[in-house]
C-alpha positions in Angstrom: 7.5 34.0 21.8 5.1 34.2 18.9 1.4 35.1 18.9 -0.9 32.6 17.2 -4.6 32.7 16.4 -6.1 29.3 16.0 -9.5 29.4 14.4 -11.5 26.3 15.2 -9.2 25.9 18.3 -11.8 24.0 20.3 -12.0 21.3 17.6 -10.1 18.0 17.4 -7.1 19.3 15.5 -7.3 22.8 16.9 -7.3 21.8 20.6 -4.3 19.6 20.0 -2.5 22.4 18.2 -3.3 24.9 20.9 -1.8 22.6 23.5 1.3 22.1 21.4 1.8 25.8 20.8 1.4 26.6 24.6 4.0 23.9 25.4 6.3 25.7 23.0 6.0 28.9 25.0 3.8 30.8 22.5 0.8 33.0 23.1 -2.5 31.5 21.8 -5.8 33.0 21.0 -8.7 30.7 20.0 -11.7 31.6 17.9 -14.5 29.1 17.9 -18.3 29.0 17.9 -18.5 25.4 19.2 -20.5 24.4 16.1 -18.3 21.3 16.0 -15.8 22.1 18.7 -16.2 21.0 22.4 -15.6 23.0 25.5 -13.9 20.0 27.2 -11.3 20.0 24.5 -9.9 23.2 26.0 -10.5 22.5 29.6 -6.9 21.8 30.4 -5.6 25.0 28.8 -8.5 27.5 29.1 -6.7 29.6 31.7 -3.6 29.9 29.5 -5.3 31.1 26.3 -7.5 34.0 25.2 -10.8 32.5 24.0 -13.2 34.3 21.6 -16.6 32.8 21.2 -17.4 33.7 17.6 -18.1 32.7 14.0 -15.7 33.1 11.1 -18.7 34.3 9.0 -19.0 37.4 11.1 -16.5 39.9 9.8 -16.2 42.1 12.9 -15.5 39.1 15.0 -12.8 37.9 12.7 -11.2 41.4 12.6 -11.1 41.4 16.4 -9.6 37.9 16.5 -6.7 38.5 14.1 -5.7 41.9 15.7 -2.2 41.7 17.1 -1.5 38.2 15.9 1.8 37.1 14.2 0.3 34.0 12.6 -3.1 32.6 11.9 -3.7 28.9 11.7 -7.1 28.6 10.1 -8.8 25.3 11.0 -12.4 26.5 11.5 -14.6 24.6 9.0 -17.5 22.4 8.5 -16.0 19.0 7.7 -17.6 15.9 6.3 -18.5 15.0 2.8 -22.0 13.7 3.7 -22.9 16.9 5.6 -21.9 18.9 2.5 -24.0 16.7 0.3 -27.0 17.3 2.6 -26.3 21.0 3.0 -24.0 22.5 0.4 -24.9 26.1 1.0 -23.8 26.1 4.7 -20.6 24.2 3.9 -19.7 26.8 1.3 -20.6 29.7 3.6 -18.3 28.5 6.4 -15.5 26.9 4.4 -15.2 29.3 1.5 -16.7 32.6 2.6 -15.4 32.2 6.1 -11.9 31.7 4.8 -12.2 34.8 2.7 -13.1 36.7 5.8 -10.0 35.4 7.6 -7.8 36.3 4.7 -9.2 39.9 4.3 -8.9 40.5 8.1 -5.4 39.1 8.2 -4.2 41.2 5.3 -5.6 44.4 6.9 -4.1 43.5 10.3 -0.6 42.8 9.0 -0.5 39.1 10.0 2.8 37.5 8.9 1.3 34.4 7.5 -1.9 32.4 7.3 -1.8 28.6 7.3 -5.1 27.2 6.0 -6.5 23.7 6.3 -7.3 22.3 2.9 -8.1 18.7 2.2 -7.0 15.7 0.1 -10.6 15.6 -1.2 -9.6 18.3 -3.7 -8.0 15.6 -5.8 -11.2 13.6 -6.3 -11.1 10.0 -7.5 -8.3 10.2 -9.9 -6.7 6.8 -10.2 -3.1 7.9 -10.0 -1.4 7.2 -6.6 0.2 8.7 -4.7 -1.5 12.1 -5.0 1.0 14.7 -6.0 0.4 18.5 -5.9 0.9 19.1 -9.6 -2.0 16.8 -10.4 -5.3 18.2 -11.6 -7.9 18.7 -9.0 -11.3 17.1 -9.5 -13.5 17.6 -6.4 -16.4 15.2 -6.1 -18.4 16.8 -3.3 -19.5 20.3 -2.1 -17.1 19.9 0.8 -14.2 19.3 -1.6 -15.2 22.3 -3.8 -15.4 24.5 -0.7 -11.8 23.5 0.4 -10.4 24.0 -3.1 -12.1 27.5 -3.2 -10.5 28.3 0.1 -7.1 27.2 -1.2 -7.4 29.3 -4.3 -8.3 32.3 -2.2 -5.1 31.7 -0.3 -3.1 31.6 -3.5 -4.7 34.8 -4.9 -4.2 36.7 -1.6 -0.5 35.8 -1.7 -0.2 36.7 -5.4 -2.3 39.9 -5.4 -1.9 41.3 -1.9 1.4 39.8 -0.7 -0.2 38.1 2.2 1.9 35.0 3.0 -0.3 32.0 2.9 0.2 28.2 3.0 -2.6 25.7 2.2 -2.3 22.3 3.8 -4.0 19.4 2.1 -4.7 17.1 5.1 -5.0 13.4 4.5 -7.4 11.8 7.1 -6.1 13.2 10.4 -6.9 11.1 13.5 -5.9 10.9 17.1 -6.9 12.0 20.6 -10.0 14.1 21.1 -11.6 13.2 17.8 -15.4 13.2 18.5 -17.1 9.8 17.9 -20.7 11.1 18.6 -21.6 13.2 15.5 -23.4 11.5 12.6 -20.6 13.0 10.6 -17.7 11.6 12.7 -14.6 10.2 11.1 -14.2 6.4 10.9 -11.6 5.8 13.5 -13.4 7.3 16.5 -16.6 5.7 15.3 -15.0 2.3 15.2 -13.4 2.7 18.7 -16.6 4.0 20.3 -18.7 1.2 18.9 -16.2 -1.5 20.0 -15.9 -0.1 23.5 -19.7 -0.4 23.8 -19.6 -3.9 22.5 -21.4 -2.9 19.3 -20.6 -3.7 15.6 -19.6 -0.6 13.6 -20.7 -0.1 10.0 -18.3 0.1 7.1 -19.6 1.9 4.0 -19.1 -0.2 0.9 -16.8 -3.3 0.7 -14.1 -1.7 3.0 -11.4 -2.0 0.4 -11.3 1.8 -0.1 -8.0 3.1 1.4 -6.8 6.2 3.1 -3.5 7.8 4.1 -4.3 8.1 7.9 -2.2 10.8 9.5 -1.7 11.1 13.3 -2.7 14.5 14.7 0.8 15.3 16.2 2.3 15.0 12.7 -0.4 17.3 11.3 0.4 19.9 13.9 4.2 19.6 13.5 3.4 20.5 9.9 1.1 23.4 10.9 3.8 25.0 13.1 6.6 24.5 10.5 4.3 26.0 7.8 4.1 29.2 9.9 7.8 29.7 10.7 9.7 28.3 7.6 11.2 30.9 5.4 10.1 30.8 1.8 7.0 28.7 2.3 4.6 31.6 1.6 2.3 31.1 -1.4 2.7 27.3 -1.4 0.3 24.4 -1.0 1.2 20.9 0.1 0.1 17.5 1.1 0.2 16.6 4.7 -0.1 12.8 5.2 1.8 9.9 6.6 2.8 8.7 3.1 1.2 5.3 3.4 -2.1 3.7 2.6 -4.4 1.5 4.7 -7.8 0.0 3.7 -10.8 0.4 5.9 -10.9 -3.3 6.5 -7.2 -3.3 7.5 -7.8 -0.3 9.8 -10.8 -2.1 11.5 -8.7 -5.2 12.1 -5.9 -3.1 13.7 -8.4 -1.3 16.0 -10.3 -4.5 16.8 -7.0 -6.3 17.7 -5.8 -3.4 19.7 -8.9 -3.5 21.8 -8.8 -7.3 22.0 -12.4 -7.8 21.0 -14.0 -10.3 18.6 -16.7 -8.3 16.8 -17.2 -8.4 13.0 -18.1 -5.1 11.3 -21.3 -4.6 9.4 -21.3 -3.3 5.8 -23.7 -0.8 4.1 -23.9 0.8 0.6 -21.1 3.1 -0.4 -21.6 6.8 0.4 -22.1 9.5 -2.3 -19.1 11.7 -2.9 -16.5 9.3 -1.3 -13.3 8.6 -3.2 -12.0 5.1 -3.5 -8.3 5.5 -2.7 -6.2 8.3 -1.2 -2.4 8.3 -0.7 -0.2 11.3 -0.2 3.1 12.1 -1.8 4.7 14.2 1.0 8.0 15.0 -0.7 7.0 18.7 -1.3 6.1 19.2 2.4 9.4 17.6 3.3 11.4 19.8 1.0 9.5 23.0 1.7 9.0 23.0 5.5 11.0 20.0 6.7 7.9 17.9 7.4 8.8 14.5 8.7 6.0 12.2 10.1 6.9 10.5 13.3 3.9 8.1 13.4 3.0 5.2 11.2 -0.5 3.6 11.3 0.5 1.1 14.0 2.1 3.6 16.4 -0.6 6.2 15.7 -3.5 3.7 16.4 -1.7 2.6 19.5 -1.5 6.2 20.9 -5.1 6.9 19.9 -6.5 3.8 21.6 -4.5 4.6 24.7 -6.1 8.0 24.9 -9.7 6.7 24.3 -9.2 4.0 26.9 -8.0 6.5 29.4 -10.8 9.0 28.7 -13.9 6.8 28.4 -17.1 8.5 29.2 
């Protein structure tokens, strides 16, 4: 039995991870300030975890949270490219400085390894596909800069202090519990929510932009393996499904899955968005044994089933 701290554990990825770790017989402590997390995400497990209501920007809170933990899976962040464009300072404060706080506290507490959520956005809009870890990074938004900064802090803490760290470059994670109600929500829950209400969702741009959509269970398989796999410390890797789906194709899959006949609306492209994203996952496969179990069809099917069973 291992002891895990999950920062951002009341969020979409974090709550799914918390449940997965508990099912594996592990002890889980969650640190979250509910800035983007939701209490109901933890309602099924709240009696089985230790919950700390706190902010990763507060050093004393972070120190208390990491004490006694074997592993830290650091998911707490302010996501969203548009939010970072509107408020770059807060995005930096949470994603970069907050990560620095977690690394300092983990080093001092003797944590075995810190697994940190990075993002495919660090690659920017380079035309080469699939994205491979040796490529130059070229962030196009304050969010991407903040994630690359966090990633570099992980690398330096491993190199300078010997703290084992792994940075995970997530590619468009989706699945159950993803919040459709924020103005910064991801595209899949927004599409589902609109169609369930009989409304036409909006696609930014022509919809031919493409993403490597990755089901949340695959993401959390990777998070766990990144903690326990010998020799992974100091690395960074792509976590994707290894495929590519356009937004128009995605919309058609969701529309067909819900059996509705509603055409999407289109608006201007968003500032800071990249055109195409596609992960080369061979490094994660070789380093931690990562093996995605869901393709876009099976992942969307599982996601739609959850939303239909949990309609508000």
